[in-house]
MARVOLO-992097 format. One record per atom (N, C-alpha, C): residue number from 1; x, y negated, z negated; residue in three letters. Coordinates in steps of 0.001 Angstrom, whole numbers, always signed. Layout:
tordren;east;north;up;zase
NUM;X;Y;Z;ALA $
...
***
This chain:
tordren;east;north;up;zase
1;+270;-66132;+3303;MET $
1;+6;-65481;+4587;MET $
1;+242;-63982;+4495;MET $
2;+1316;-63590;+3820;GLY $
2;+1505;-62187;+3495;GLY $
2;+2236;-61356;+4517;GLY $
3;+2224;-61732;+5796;LYS $
3;+2917;-60941;+6802;LYS $
3;+3191;-61816;+8020;LYS $
4;+4034;-61316;+8909;LEU $
4;+4367;-62063;+10110;LEU $
4;+3646;-61545;+11350;LEU $
5;+3295;-60277;+11368;GLU $
5;+2629;-59721;+12547;GLU $
5;+1335;-60457;+12842;GLU $
6;+1202;-60876;+14083;GLY $
6;-11;-61574;+14480;GLY $
6;+32;-63073;+14280;GLY $
7;+1076;-63585;+13626;THR $
7;+1178;-65030;+13421;THR $
7;+1882;-65674;+14616;THR $
8;+1626;-66956;+14791;VAL $
8;+2232;-67728;+15879;VAL $
8;+3068;-68841;+15262;VAL $
9;+4348;-68869;+15605;ALA $
9;+5270;-69827;+15007;ALA $
9;+5900;-70714;+16069;ALA $
10;+5898;-72012;+15816;VAL $
10;+6580;-72985;+16669;VAL $
10;+7810;-73480;+15931;VAL $
11;+8969;-73367;+16573;ILE $
11;+10208;-73868;+15978;ILE $
11;+10773;-74929;+16897;ILE $
12;+10847;-76164;+16437;THR $
12;+11405;-77219;+17275;THR $
12;+12925;-77155;+17235;THR $
13;+13534;-77520;+18349;GLY $
13;+14994;-77475;+18428;GLY $
13;+15541;-76087;+18198;GLY $
14;+14971;-75101;+18894;ALA $
14;+15283;-73698;+18589;ALA $
14;+16235;-73048;+19579;ALA $
15;+16906;-73842;+20396;GLY $
15;+17789;-73267;+21399;GLY $
15;+19116;-72766;+20855;GLY $
16;+19473;-73205;+19672;ARG $
16;+20775;-72792;+19111;ARG $
16;+20767;-72996;+17598;ARG $
17;+21837;-72547;+16958;GLY $
17;+22059;-72802;+15539;GLY $
17;+20961;-72318;+14625;GLY $
18;+20575;-73174;+13682;ILE $
18;+19568;-72805;+12688;ILE $
18;+18229;-72489;+13353;ILE $
19;+17841;-73290;+14342;GLY $
19;+16575;-73053;+15021;GLY $
19;+16511;-71691;+15671;GLY $
20;+17589;-71317;+16331;ARG $
20;+17643;-70001;+16961;ARG $
20;+17541;-68890;+15910;ARG $
21;+18268;-69041;+14813;ALA $
21;+18235;-68027;+13756;ALA $
21;+16826;-67872;+13195;ALA $
22;+16105;-68980;+13061;ILE $
22;+14729;-68920;+12562;ILE $
22;+13837;-68183;+13555;ILE $
23;+14000;-68503;+14841;ALA $
23;+13218;-67820;+15876;ALA $
23;+13471;-66310;+15836;ALA $
24;+14730;-65933;+15686;GLU $
24;+15079;-64509;+15642;GLU $
24;+14494;-63835;+14404;GLU $
25;+14577;-64508;+13267;GLU $
25;+14092;-63938;+12008;GLU $
25;+12578;-63727;+12045;GLU $
26;+11839;-64719;+12507;LEU $
26;+10385;-64603;+12525;LEU $
26;+9928;-63610;+13593;LEU $
27;+10616;-63612;+14732;SER $
27;+10281;-62662;+15784;SER $
27;+10524;-61231;+15334;SER $
28;+11621;-61010;+14601;ALA $
28;+11935;-59662;+14110;ALA $
28;+10849;-59137;+13187;ALA $
29;+10132;-60042;+12536;GLY $
29;+9047;-59632;+11652;GLY $
29;+7720;-59447;+12357;GLY $
30;+7692;-59737;+13663;GLY $
30;+6470;-59506;+14427;GLY $
30;+5713;-60742;+14840;GLY $
31;+6260;-61919;+14553;ALA $
31;+5570;-63152;+14925;ALA $
31;+5754;-63456;+16406;ALA $
32;+4759;-64086;+16993;SER $
32;+4916;-64682;+18317;SER $
32;+5631;-66004;+18115;SER $
33;+6654;-66250;+18936;VAL $
33;+7537;-67383;+18691;VAL $
33;+7584;-68322;+19892;VAL $
34;+7426;-69614;+19616;VAL $
34;+7615;-70652;+20624;VAL $
34;+8957;-71315;+20360;VAL $
35;+9864;-71153;+21306;VAL $
35;+11199;-71734;+21218;VAL $
35;+11143;-73104;+21907;VAL $
36;+11075;-74136;+21116;ASN $
36;+11009;-75483;+21681;ASN $
36;+12403;-76032;+21949;ASN $
37;+12518;-76791;+23035;TYR $
37;+13777;-77460;+23339;TYR $
37;+13466;-78776;+24039;TYR $
38;+14418;-79708;+23979;SER $
38;+14279;-80973;+24676;SER $
38;+15080;-80956;+25971;SER $
39;+16392;-80725;+25858;ASN $
39;+17262;-80719;+27039;ASN $
39;+17954;-79386;+27269;ASN $
40;+18016;-78536;+26256;SER $
40;+18802;-77291;+26335;SER $
40;+17969;-76149;+26900;SER $
41;+17586;-76285;+28165;LYS $
41;+16745;-75264;+28791;LYS $
41;+17432;-73904;+28832;LYS $
42;+18701;-73900;+29270;GLY $
42;+19430;-72638;+29383;GLY $
42;+19516;-71883;+28070;GLY $
43;+20003;-72518;+27005;PRO $
43;+20072;-71830;+25713;PRO $
43;+18713;-71360;+25209;PRO $
44;+17673;-72169;+25409;ALA $
44;+16343;-71779;+24938;ALA $
44;+15837;-70549;+25674;ALA $
45;+16033;-70522;+26995;GLU $
45;+15603;-69360;+27771;GLU $
45;+16428;-68131;+27422;GLU $
46;+17700;-68353;+27044;GLU $
46;+18536;-67226;+26625;GLU $
46;+18031;-66644;+25304;GLU $
47;+17549;-67508;+24405;VAL $
47;+16966;-67037;+23147;VAL $
47;+15754;-66171;+23438;VAL $
48;+14880;-66645;+24323;VAL $
48;+13681;-65875;+24677;VAL $
48;+14069;-64536;+25293;VAL $
49;+15058;-64550;+26185;SER $
49;+15522;-63313;+26814;SER $
49;+16074;-62349;+25781;SER $
50;+16834;-62877;+24814;SER $
50;+17400;-62044;+23761;SER $
50;+16310;-61426;+22893;SER $
51;+15307;-62208;+22573;LEU $
51;+14200;-61686;+21762;LEU $
51;+13441;-60612;+22521;LEU $
52;+13288;-60803;+23837;SER $
52;+12581;-59815;+24654;SER $
52;+13347;-58495;+24691;SER $
53;+14670;-58586;+24778;LYS $
53;+15502;-57381;+24791;LYS $
53;+15389;-56630;+23464;LYS $
54;+15105;-57374;+22407;ASN $
54;+14968;-56757;+21083;ASN $
54;+13545;-56292;+20794;ASN $
55;+12704;-56306;+21827;GLY $
55;+11369;-55737;+21674;GLY $
55;+10221;-56712;+21578;GLY $
56;+10518;-58021;+21521;SER $
56;+9437;-58995;+21414;SER $
56;+8825;-59266;+22772;SER $
57;+7512;-59157;+22855;GLU $
57;+6805;-59469;+24094;GLU $
57;+6122;-60832;+24001;GLU $
58;+6286;-61492;+22884;ASN $
58;+5566;-62738;+22652;ASN $
58;+6501;-63864;+22235;ASN $
59;+7479;-64128;+23081;ALA $
59;+8373;-65256;+22862;ALA $
59;+8410;-66081;+24134;ALA $
60;+8194;-67381;+24001;ILE $
60;+8224;-68266;+25157;ILE $
60;+8997;-69531;+24804;ILE $
61;+9542;-70168;+25818;ALA $
61;+10224;-71446;+25643;ALA $
61;+9320;-72547;+26186;ALA $
62;+9190;-73630;+25437;ILE $
62;+8406;-74779;+25876;ILE $
62;+9248;-76046;+25734;ILE $
63;+9409;-76752;+26861;GLN $
63;+10152;-78005;+26829;GLN $
63;+9266;-79121;+26309;GLN $
64;+9774;-79877;+25358;ALA $
64;+9091;-81065;+24864;ALA $
64;+10064;-81844;+24003;ALA $
65;+10185;-83123;+24263;ASP $
65;+10976;-83996;+23408;ASP $
65;+10057;-84438;+22275;ASP $
66;+10191;-83802;+21113;VAL $
66;+9239;-84046;+20030;VAL $
66;+9413;-85414;+19383;VAL $
67;+10438;-86173;+19802;SER $
67;+10541;-87548;+19318;SER $
67;+9573;-88462;+20058;SER $
68;+8893;-87920;+21052;ASP $
68;+7845;-88617;+21781;ASP $
68;+6496;-88024;+21369;ASP $
69;+5588;-88860;+20889;ALA $
69;+4334;-88372;+20318;ALA $
69;+3525;-87559;+21317;ALA $
70;+3463;-88002;+22562;GLU $
70;+2670;-87290;+23567;GLU $
70;+3259;-85925;+23879;GLU $
71;+4578;-85851;+23969;GLN $
71;+5211;-84561;+24251;GLN $
71;+5071;-83612;+23064;GLN $
72;+5155;-84158;+21860;ALA $
72;+4977;-83319;+20666;ALA $
72;+3572;-82733;+20645;ALA $
73;+2581;-83539;+20978;ALA $
73;+1204;-83057;+21023;ALA $
73;+1037;-81999;+22107;ALA $
74;+1710;-82204;+23253;ARG $
74;+1628;-81218;+24330;ARG $
74;+2234;-79888;+23903;ARG $
75;+3312;-79926;+23141;LEU $
75;+3922;-78691;+22633;LEU $
75;+2911;-77878;+21836;LEU $
76;+2189;-78533;+20955;ILE $
76;+1210;-77829;+20134;ILE $
76;+60;-77315;+20988;ILE $
77;-418;-78132;+21899;GLU $
77;-1555;-77721;+22728;GLU $
77;-1188;-76567;+23652;GLU $
78;+10;-76589;+24219;GLU $
78;+442;-75487;+25071;GLU $
78;+584;-74199;+24265;GLU $
79;+1022;-74333;+23028;THR $
79;+1113;-73170;+22144;THR $
79;-264;-72559;+21915;THR $
80;-1234;-73394;+21590;VAL $
80;-2595;-72911;+21317;VAL $
80;-3224;-72341;+22582;VAL $
81;-2959;-72954;+23726;GLU $
81;-3482;-72425;+24989;GLU $
81;-2917;-71039;+25275;GLU $
82;-1642;-70850;+24957;ARG $
82;-978;-69566;+25252;ARG $
82;-1355;-68476;+24253;ARG $
83;-1410;-68828;+22961;PHE $
83;-1589;-67803;+21933;PHE $
83;-2917;-67895;+21182;PHE $
84;-3659;-68967;+21384;GLY $
84;-4957;-69080;+20751;GLY $
84;-4952;-69687;+19368;GLY $
85;-3773;-69945;+18806;ARG $
85;-3679;-70480;+17459;ARG $
85;-2241;-70911;+17172;ARG $
86;-2039;-71563;+16051;ILE $
86;-707;-71852;+15525;ILE $
86;-774;-71646;+14013;ILE $
87;+144;-70855;+13490;ASP $
87;+160;-70540;+12056;ASP $
87;+1332;-71166;+11324;ASP $
88;+2457;-71267;+12011;VAL $
88;+3692;-71735;+11384;VAL $
88;+4304;-72829;+12244;VAL $
89;+4679;-73921;+11605;LEU $
89;+5358;-75007;+12298;LEU $
89;+6648;-75318;+11548;LEU $
90;+7768;-75101;+12220;VAL $
90;+9072;-75388;+11617;VAL $
90;+9669;-76598;+12333;VAL $
91;+9760;-77707;+11620;ASN $
91;+10323;-78928;+12183;ASN $
91;+11838;-78927;+11970;ASN $
92;+12532;-78410;+12974;ASN $
92;+13975;-78219;+12880;ASN $
92;+14758;-79171;+13775;ASN $
93;+14119;-79777;+14762;ALA $
93;+14831;-80643;+15709;ALA $
93;+15533;-81775;+14969;ALA $
94;+16767;-82010;+15345;GLY $
94;+17510;-83073;+14682;GLY $
94;+18799;-83403;+15418;GLY $
95;+19257;-84637;+15248;ILE $
95;+20521;-85073;+15832;ILE $
95;+21286;-85896;+14794;ILE $
96;+22551;-86113;+15067;THR $
96;+23352;-87027;+14256;THR $
96;+24073;-88009;+15166;THR $
97;+24184;-89234;+14712;ILE $
97;+25062;-90233;+15329;ILE $
97;+25781;-90885;+14158;ILE $
98;+26941;-90362;+13829;ASP $
98;+27629;-90750;+12601;ASP $
98;+28540;-91953;+12822;ASP $
99;+28209;-93035;+12131;LYS $
99;+29023;-94252;+12152;LYS $
99;+28761;-95015;+10863;LYS $
100;+29748;-95778;+10438;THR $
100;+29496;-96664;+9304;THR $
100;+28461;-97712;+9728;THR $
101;+27755;-98264;+8763;MET $
101;+26744;-99266;+9086;MET $
101;+27340;-100445;+9848;MET $
102;+28588;-100748;+9565;LYS $
102;+29253;-101861;+10242;LYS $
102;+29281;-101652;+11751;LYS $
103;+29396;-100391;+12173;LYS $
103;+29503;-100072;+13600;LYS $
103;+28203;-99534;+14192;LYS $
104;+27282;-99110;+13356;LEU $
104;+26039;-98495;+13819;LEU $
104;+25140;-99525;+14486;LEU $
105;+24659;-99209;+15684;THR $
105;+23764;-100127;+16390;THR $
105;+22310;-99848;+16010;THR $
106;+21462;-100802;+16300;THR $
106;+20034;-100628;+16034;THR $
106;+19476;-99456;+16831;THR $
107;+19892;-99314;+18076;ASP $
107;+19413;-98201;+18908;ASP $
107;+19841;-96856;+18325;ASP $
108;+21061;-96800;+17787;GLU $
108;+21551;-95543;+17196;GLU $
108;+20799;-95213;+15915;GLU $
109;+20455;-96232;+15158;TRP $
109;+19609;-96015;+13975;TRP $
109;+18247;-95479;+14403;TRP $
110;+17625;-96171;+15345;ASP $
110;+16271;-95813;+15773;ASP $
110;+16219;-94405;+16360;ASP $
111;+17215;-94028;+17139;LYS $
111;+17197;-92731;+17800;LYS $
111;+17215;-91589;+16793;LYS $
112;+18083;-91702;+15784;VAL $
112;+18169;-90637;+14777;VAL $
112;+16881;-90552;+13961;VAL $
113;+16348;-91685;+13546;VAL $
113;+15105;-91685;+12772;VAL $
113;+13949;-91141;+13606;VAL $
114;+13927;-91485;+14886;GLN $
114;+12858;-91023;+15765;GLN $
114;+12882;-89501;+15913;GLN $
115;+14069;-88935;+16148;VAL $
115;+14182;-87484;+16351;VAL $
115;+14051;-86716;+15036;VAL $
116;+14721;-87189;+13998;ASP $
116;+14829;-86409;+12765;ASP $
116;+13642;-86579;+11815;ASP $
117;+12954;-87709;+11909;LEU $
117;+11841;-87971;+10991;LEU $
117;+10502;-88118;+11697;LEU $
118;+10421;-89034;+12643;ASN $
118;+9126;-89307;+13265;ASN $
118;+8558;-88105;+14003;ASN $
119;+9433;-87270;+14564;SER $
119;+8970;-86074;+15274;SER $
119;+8162;-85159;+14367;SER $
120;+8541;-85132;+13099;CYS $
120;+7825;-84289;+12130;CYS $
120;+6369;-84748;+11993;CYS $
121;+6183;-86052;+11879;TYR $
121;+4814;-86591;+11812;TYR $
121;+4050;-86259;+13086;TYR $
122;+4700;-86403;+14234;TYR $
122;+4012;-86153;+15502;TYR $
122;+3526;-84710;+15618;TYR $
123;+4376;-83751;+15260;THR $
123;+3994;-82350;+15418;THR $
123;+2945;-81933;+14390;THR $
124;+3113;-82378;+13149;VAL $
124;+2139;-82021;+12111;VAL $
124;+782;-82646;+12431;VAL $
125;+799;-83882;+12872;LYS $
125;-442;-84564;+13245;LYS $
125;-1174;-83791;+14340;LYS $
126;-434;-83295;+15326;ALA $
126;-1031;-82562;+16432;ALA $
126;-1545;-81188;+16000;ALA $
127;-832;-80551;+15072;ALA $
127;-1222;-79203;+14631;ALA $
127;-2350;-79227;+13609;ALA $
128;-2532;-80364;+12952;LEU $
128;-3473;-80441;+11838;LEU $
128;-4894;-79996;+12172;LEU $
129;-5484;-80425;+13288;PRO $
129;-6850;-79966;+13577;PRO $
129;-6974;-78448;+13668;PRO $
130;-5926;-77802;+14165;HIS $
130;-5943;-76342;+14272;HIS $
130;-5797;-75686;+12897;HIS $
131;-4936;-76244;+12069;PHE $
131;-4790;-75740;+10707;PHE $
131;-6107;-75882;+9930;PHE $
132;-6752;-77024;+10093;ILE $
132;-8015;-77275;+9376;ILE $
132;-9086;-76288;+9822;ILE $
133;-9158;-76069;+11122;GLU $
133;-10156;-75129;+11643;GLU $
133;-9913;-73718;+11137;GLU $
134;-8640;-73331;+11071;GLN $
134;-8283;-71992;+10605;GLN $
134;-8329;-71861;+9088;GLN $
135;-8234;-72999;+8394;GLU $
135;-8080;-73040;+6943;GLU $
135;-6834;-72277;+6508;GLU $
136;-5760;-72511;+7233;SER $
136;-4475;-71893;+6892;SER $
136;-3382;-72546;+7717;SER $
137;-2159;-72435;+7222;GLY $
137;-1023;-72956;+7963;GLY $
137;+193;-73096;+7064;GLY $
138;+1371;-72977;+7659;THR $
138;+2627;-73134;+6938;THR $
138;+3507;-74112;+7694;THR $
139;+3909;-75173;+7024;VAL $
139;+4811;-76156;+7616;VAL $
139;+6119;-76135;+6835;VAL $
140;+7218;-76018;+7551;VAL $
140;+8542;-76069;+6933;VAL $
140;+9340;-77161;+7628;VAL $
141;+9783;-78136;+6866;ASN $
141;+10547;-79259;+7405;ASN $
141;+12020;-79117;+7040;ASN $
142;+12875;-79187;+8054;MET $
142;+14300;-79000;+7817;MET $
142;+14954;-80327;+7463;MET $
143;+15181;-80527;+6183;SER $
143;+15866;-81725;+5709;SER $
143;+17359;-81412;+5612;SER $
144;+18039;-81940;+4620;SER $
144;+19475;-81725;+4456;SER $
144;+19890;-82192;+3068;SER $
145;+20966;-81625;+2559;PHE $
145;+21480;-82114;+1276;PHE $
145;+21923;-83573;+1391;PHE $
146;+22199;-84013;+2611;VAL $
146;+22569;-85413;+2832;VAL $
146;+21392;-86339;+2514;VAL $
147;+20180;-85842;+2702;GLY $
147;+18997;-86613;+2349;GLY $
147;+18815;-86734;+848;GLY $
148;+19447;-85850;+94;GLU $
148;+19393;-85892;-1367;GLU $
148;+20566;-86667;-1953;GLU $
149;+21749;-86445;-1382;ALA $
149;+22981;-86974;-1978;ALA $
149;+23537;-88193;-1267;ALA $
150;+23129;-88402;+4;GLY $
150;+23768;-89435;+805;GLY $
150;+25114;-88953;+1317;GLY $
151;+25660;-89648;+2320;ASN $
151;+26974;-89276;+2838;ASN $
151;+27562;-90452;+3599;ASN $
152;+28829;-90646;+3459;PHE $
152;+29524;-91758;+4123;PHE $
152;+29336;-91656;+5635;PHE $
153;+28979;-92768;+6263;GLY $
153;+28845;-92796;+7717;GLY $
153;+27565;-92183;+8244;GLY $
154;+26611;-91912;+7364;GLN $
154;+25370;-91262;+7807;GLN $
154;+24128;-91943;+7230;GLN $
155;+24101;-93262;+7227;THR $
155;+22927;-93943;+6677;THR $
155;+21666;-93601;+7454;THR $
156;+21777;-93514;+8773;ASN $
156;+20603;-93182;+9589;ASN $
156;+20115;-91762;+9310;ASN $
157;+21047;-90818;+9306;TYR $
157;+20717;-89412;+9069;TYR $
157;+20188;-89202;+7657;TYR $
158;+20851;-89814;+6680;ALA $
158;+20430;-89666;+5281;ALA $
158;+19030;-90231;+5071;ALA $
159;+18757;-91381;+5676;ALA $
159;+17439;-91997;+5536;ALA $
159;+16359;-91121;+6160;ALA $
160;+16642;-90569;+7342;ALA $
160;+15664;-89724;+8020;ALA $
160;+15400;-88447;+7224;ALA $
161;+16454;-87817;+6732;LYS $
161;+16288;-86562;+6003;LYS $
161;+15655;-86785;+4634;LYS $
162;+15946;-87918;+3996;ALA $
162;+15260;-88254;+2748;ALA $
162;+13788;-88531;+3027;ALA $
163;+13519;-89167;+4153;GLY $
163;+12137;-89412;+4551;GLY $
163;+11355;-88141;+4731;GLY $
164;+12008;-87099;+5248;LEU $
164;+11341;-85808;+5409;LEU $
164;+10896;-85236;+4064;LEU $
165;+11706;-85445;+3040;ILE $
165;+11346;-84950;+1712;ILE $
165;+10115;-85686;+1194;ILE $
166;+10093;-86995;+1364;GLY $
166;+8923;-87760;+942;GLY $
166;+7684;-87388;+1732;GLY $
167;+7850;-87228;+3036;PHE $
167;+6734;-86800;+3883;PHE $
167;+6196;-85457;+3428;PHE $
168;+7103;-84538;+3123;THR $
168;+6714;-83194;+2691;THR $
168;+5843;-83238;+1450;THR $
169;+6239;-84035;+466;LYS $
169;+5484;-84107;-787;LYS $
169;+4097;-84710;-566;LYS $
170;+4036;-85794;+204;ALA $
170;+2747;-86444;+436;ALA $
170;+1828;-85557;+1275;ALA $
171;+2391;-84955;+2332;ALA $
171;+1580;-84092;+3194;ALA $
171;+1078;-82869;+2436;ALA $
172;+1912;-82336;+1544;ALA $
172;+1497;-81171;+757;ALA $
172;+267;-81489;-85;ALA $
173;+238;-82678;-659;LYS $
173;-920;-83074;-1461;LYS $
173;-2165;-83233;-606;LYS $
174;-2003;-83787;+582;GLU $
174;-3151;-83988;+1462;GLU $
174;-3693;-82687;+2038;GLU $
175;-2800;-81778;+2395;LEU $
175;-3208;-80602;+3164;LEU $
175;-3533;-79382;+2314;LEU $
176;-3284;-79453;+1018;ALA $
176;-3566;-78306;+149;ALA $
176;-5043;-77911;+208;ALA $
177;-5914;-78889;+366;ARG $
177;-7359;-78600;+406;ARG $
177;-7721;-77720;+1598;ARG $
178;-6850;-77710;+2617;TYR $
178;-7106;-76888;+3801;TYR $
178;-6314;-75581;+3767;TYR $
179;-5716;-75301;+2599;LYS $
179;-4886;-74094;+2424;LYS $
179;-3664;-74104;+3354;LYS $
180;-3115;-75292;+3523;VAL $
180;-1896;-75466;+4310;VAL $
180;-760;-75836;+3359;VAL $
181;+332;-75092;+3408;THR $
181;+1490;-75405;+2571;THR $
181;+2507;-76201;+3383;THR $
182;+3190;-77110;+2705;VAL $
182;+4213;-77941;+3344;VAL $
182;+5426;-77983;+2420;VAL $
183;+6550;-77491;+2905;ASN $
183;+7771;-77472;+2104;ASN $
183;+8955;-77932;+2935;ASN $
184;+10018;-78318;+2257;ALA $
184;+11248;-78749;+2921;ALA $
184;+12403;-77859;+2487;ALA $
185;+13309;-77614;+3403;ILE $
185;+14542;-76900;+3098;ILE $
185;+15701;-77865;+3320;ILE $
186;+16633;-77883;+2368;CYS $
186;+17808;-78752;+2475;CYS $
186;+19060;-77886;+2609;CYS $
187;+19488;-77602;+3828;PRO $
187;+20724;-76842;+3999;PRO $
187;+21936;-77668;+3600;PRO $
188;+22990;-76964;+3217;GLY $
188;+24280;-77605;+3027;GLY $
188;+25059;-77518;+4321;GLY $
189;+26362;-77301;+4233;PHE $
189;+27188;-77145;+5427;PHE $
189;+26947;-75743;+6007;PHE $
190;+26527;-75692;+7273;ILE $
190;+26167;-74431;+7916;ILE $
190;+26986;-74251;+9192;ILE $
191;+27387;-73020;+9464;GLU $
191;+28159;-72709;+10670;GLU $
191;+27277;-72836;+11913;GLU $
192;+27283;-74006;+12510;THR $
192;+26534;-74266;+13735;THR $
192;+27467;-74893;+14762;THR $
193;+26965;-75110;+15983;ASP $
193;+27776;-75751;+17014;ASP $
193;+28248;-77124;+16546;ASP $
194;+27371;-77823;+15824;MET $
194;+27711;-79156;+15341;MET $
194;+28900;-79102;+14384;MET $
195;+28887;-78119;+13504;PHE $
195;+29951;-78019;+12505;PHE $
195;+31244;-77473;+13117;PHE $
196;+31131;-76794;+14247;ALA $
196;+32311;-76196;+14878;ALA $
196;+33325;-77245;+15317;ALA $
197;+32874;-78484;+15497;PHE $
197;+33778;-79542;+15942;PHE $
197;+34548;-80183;+14786;PHE $
198;+34264;-79774;+13569;VAL $
198;+34968;-80335;+12417;VAL $
198;+36406;-79794;+12400;VAL $
199;+37407;-80659;+12314;PRO $
199;+38803;-80204;+12291;PRO $
199;+39068;-79236;+11135;PRO $
200;+40008;-78333;+11345;GLU $
200;+40265;-77269;+10381;GLU $
200;+40646;-77822;+9005;GLU $
201;+41456;-78869;+8962;GLU $
201;+41862;-79412;+7662;GLU $
201;+40661;-80005;+6910;GLU $
202;+39724;-80559;+7660;VAL $
202;+38514;-81102;+7041;VAL $
202;+37616;-79968;+6555;VAL $
203;+37551;-78902;+7341;ARG $
203;+36766;-77727;+6941;ARG $
203;+37260;-77181;+5605;ARG $
204;+38557;-77132;+5442;GLU $
204;+39127;-76603;+4210;GLU $
204;+38792;-77492;+3015;GLU $
205;+38787;-78798;+3226;LYS $
205;+38401;-79715;+2160;LYS $
205;+36935;-79525;+1785;LYS $
206;+36124;-79323;+2804;ILE $
206;+34692;-79112;+2560;ILE $
206;+34481;-77833;+1763;ILE $
207;+35167;-76762;+2164;LYS $
207;+35025;-75483;+1449;LYS $
207;+35386;-75634;-28;LYS $
208;+36418;-76405;-296;LYS $
208;+36847;-76600;-1679;LYS $
208;+35822;-77382;-2491;LYS $
209;+34996;-78153;-1800;SER $
209;+33969;-78932;-2498;SER $
209;+32709;-78119;-2781;SER $
210;+32633;-76915;-2219;ILE $
210;+31456;-76064;-2374;ILE $
210;+31722;-75025;-3458;ILE $
211;+30948;-75005;-4528;PRO $
211;+31195;-74048;-5600;PRO $
211;+31289;-72595;-5137;PRO $
212;+30489;-72197;-4179;LEU $
212;+30563;-70814;-3691;LEU $
212;+31708;-70595;-2710;LEU $
213;+32398;-71653;-2344;GLY $
213;+33648;-71539;-1607;GLY $
213;+33555;-71141;-153;GLY $
214;+32401;-71321;+469;ARG $
214;+32294;-70968;+1886;ARG $
214;+31209;-71806;+2558;ARG $
215;+31249;-71767;+3893;ILE $
215;+30224;-72423;+4699;ILE $
215;+29046;-71460;+4865;ILE $
216;+27838;-71983;+4842;GLY $
216;+26665;-71135;+4984;GLY $
216;+26460;-70649;+6407;GLY $
217;+25622;-69635;+6547;GLU $
217;+25304;-69069;+7854;GLU $
217;+23862;-69409;+8232;GLU $
218;+23580;-69611;+9530;PRO $
218;+22218;-69928;+9957;PRO $
218;+21165;-68939;+9474;PRO $
219;+21534;-67653;+9426;HIS $
219;+20537;-66656;+9032;HIS $
219;+20122;-66815;+7568;HIS $
220;+20959;-67464;+6763;GLU $
220;+20592;-67689;+5362;GLU $
220;+19483;-68737;+5252;GLU $
221;+19482;-69689;+6155;ILE $
221;+18389;-70659;+6219;ILE $
221;+17144;-69982;+6786;ILE $
222;+17348;-69163;+7809;ALA $
222;+16221;-68482;+8452;ALA $
222;+15482;-67579;+7473;ALA $
223;+16219;-66912;+6605;ARG $
223;+15574;-66032;+5627;ARG $
223;+14750;-66826;+4621;ARG $
224;+15187;-68028;+4326;THR $
224;+14412;-68883;+3425;THR $
224;+13109;-69296;+4088;THR $
225;+13162;-69600;+5375;VAL $
225;+11936;-69907;+6110;VAL $
225;+11004;-68703;+6091;VAL $
226;+11555;-67537;+6347;ARG $
226;+10722;-66329;+6350;ARG $
226;+10066;-66118;+4981;ARG $
227;+10812;-66346;+3924;PHE $
227;+10247;-66200;+2583;PHE $
227;+9049;-67126;+2392;PHE $
228;+9189;-68371;+2815;LEU $
228;+8089;-69324;+2652;LEU $
228;+6873;-68905;+3467;LEU $
229;+7114;-68353;+4646;VAL $
229;+6000;-67924;+5500;VAL $
229;+5313;-66689;+4938;VAL $
230;+6096;-65730;+4492;VAL $
230;+5544;-64443;+4066;VAL $
230;+5072;-64456;+2620;VAL $
231;+5857;-65059;+1741;ASP $
231;+5579;-64963;+305;ASP $
231;+5348;-66308;-377;ASP $
232;+5190;-67369;+410;GLY $
232;+5116;-68693;-193;GLY $
232;+3726;-69286;-308;GLY $
233;+2716;-68440;-437;ASP $
233;+1339;-68940;-493;ASP $
233;+1097;-69904;-1653;ASP $
234;+1857;-69772;-2752;TYR $
234;+1642;-70625;-3928;TYR $
234;+2782;-71627;-4101;TYR $
235;+3500;-71870;-3015;ILE $
235;+4601;-72830;-3035;ILE $
235;+4274;-73949;-2056;ILE $
236;+4176;-75168;-2545;THR $
236;+3947;-76307;-1646;THR $
236;+4493;-77580;-2262;THR $
237;+4903;-78492;-1394;GLY $
237;+5464;-79763;-1833;GLY $
237;+6860;-79658;-2415;GLY $
238;+7541;-78545;-2148;GLN $
238;+8838;-78294;-2781;GLN $
238;+10000;-78536;-1824;GLN $
239;+11142;-78834;-2405;THR $
239;+12389;-78983;-1666;THR $
239;+13325;-77870;-2110;THR $
240;+13646;-76986;-1197;ILE $
240;+14477;-75821;-1520;ILE $
240;+15884;-76051;-973;ILE $
241;+16860;-76085;-1858;SER $
241;+18241;-76327;-1458;SER $
241;+18958;-75010;-1217;SER $
242;+19539;-74879;-35;VAL $
242;+20344;-73694;+318;VAL $
242;+21706;-74250;+738;VAL $
243;+22557;-74487;-273;ASN $
243;+23764;-75292;+15;ASN $
243;+25036;-74807;-666;ASN $
244;+24997;-73622;-1247;GLY $
244;+26203;-73111;-1893;GLY $
244;+26616;-73848;-3142;GLY $
245;+25752;-74755;-3594;GLY $
245;+26042;-75520;-4810;GLY $
245;+26738;-76843;-4549;GLY $
246;+26836;-77253;-3274;VAL $
246;+27543;-78491;-2968;VAL $
246;+26841;-79713;-3544;VAL $
247;+25527;-79604;-3740;TYR $
247;+24788;-80662;-4417;TYR $
247;+23769;-80008;-5330;TYR $
248;+23783;-80384;-6606;MET $
248;+22898;-79763;-7579;MET $
248;+22026;-80825;-8252;MET $
***
């Protein structure tokens, strides 16, 4: 793609954390940004307000629960109606319900897989006709090192995030003919609201398990997304780990 100015980017789950950092990074480069949210209306609108204060005139918030196929399709259509196109799709929406399999219910399994994995298919499926017409597009799927390594008490999350990696590889092969790239990013432990609830003694144990000795920052993931959008024309079907070396 070569540049961000004039591009239109949709980031799912962009009201806080990694999603917000991605919205800020792409907007700073000149992209029009759609801040998607499911329930966090206030935070999403605050992101848009913050981007506007920083000079962006093309940032909007769109409510859609992307774990629902119809709402995911509406998100894409509203984006195209507003901006005339979609160039970048970042599938960042995700949840965790951490329990051992012994305690995990079927509904808790289904909910995590629906939000973390199936939503990706729904949004890409909806955006595909526009990508084909344009003969261009960049898809970035937010997986996790847990999808590569597994983790105790996270069978649902690990399965969904591993599924994203498989989806990324298969979709990359299918969509290359349309000049659409599809890649996955696997963050390690990142300073987000979710991680803020981890007790201090556990945080210290986690830090000791990371070769670089620290927790990652959301902007480090956002910069990787920007790299794929701006300079990743010859990169597709890849899984990029940004994890401080916690899994190699």
